N, C-alpha and C positions, 0 to 999 in steps of 0.2 A: 784441178791442178795435180800434177803427178808428185808422188812422194819420193823423196830422194833415198838413196841407199848408201850406207857406210861401207866403203870397200877397201879401206887401208888395213894393212896387216898390223895387228897389235903385238906387243912383246909377250913372250912366254912368261907365265907367272901371274897372269891376270887373276883377279879375285872378285867374287860376287857374293851377294847376300840376298836373302829373301826375307820379306816382312809379311806378316799376316795381320791385318786390322780386325780386331774382335771386339764384341761387346760381351762384358762379363757381369755376372751377379753372384756374389758370394753370400751363402746363407750360413746362419749360426750353427747348423749341425754339421758343417764341413762340406755340404754339397755345393757345387759351383756350376752355374749354367753358363755355357760358352756358345757364341754364334758369330759367324762372320759378319763383318760390318760392310754391307753393300755387295754389289755383284762383281766388283773387281777388288776383293779384299786382299788378295795376294799380289805383291809386286816385288820386282827384283831391281837391284842396282849392281853395277860393275865398275870396279876401279881399273882403269886401263892406262897404258902407256904406248906411245909410238915414238920412234926416233928416226932421224935422217938428216939429210943436208937441209940448210936453211930454206932454200928455194921450194923444196917439196913440203916442208913443214909449214910454210906460210899458207899454202893451199889447204892443208888440213886444219890449221888454226882458223881460217876463214870459214870453213865448213862447220867447225865446232861452234864458233860464236854465232853463226846464223841459225843454229838449230837449238838454241836454248828455249825458244818459244814454239818452234816447229818441230814435229815428229819426223822420224826417218826409220828406214828398215835397217836391221842388223841381224845377222845370224850369230848367236851367242855360242860359247864353247860347248854347249849341250847339243848344238845342231838345230836350234829352234829359231825360226825367223819371227821376230817380234818387233813391234814399234818401240822406239826410245826417244828420249830427249836428253840434252846435255844438262846436267845439274848446274844451276846458276852458280857462278863464282868458283867452279871447279877446274877450269882450264888453267894449267900452271906449266909454263915453259921453263926449261933450264938450259944453259949453254955451257956444257962441261969442257968443250974445246972449240976452237975457231971453226966456224962453218958447219958445226954439228948441233942439232937441237934435239932435246928429249922433251916431249909434251905429255903431261899426265892429266887425266880428266875422268869424269864420272858419267856413266849412262844411267838414267832413271827410266824404268819401263813406263810407256805411255799407253793409253787405251783409246786415243782418238788422234787423228791427224792434226 
């Protein structure tokens, strides 16, 4: 099965964050041992927004909701093509004026299709 690609333009001002899962042991003399937790210890998330006419945003909404459990390709603002999924319960549409929709959502990095 082919992996979909996210091709919509996102609004300027998107923000991301990186998390690194670690295992740590603190000793009484102040020494701390730190190691990465697993082979994919570093992961990123992106808070994104798209806007447009209702008809176009319906297609985007359908894509977002169908990729909560399925990965897709996206080129992030750093220019890196990686796999992502939509964070559950992060799709949030707003209707600021008639016929216009603004959808906010969160991408979570994925490591498997």
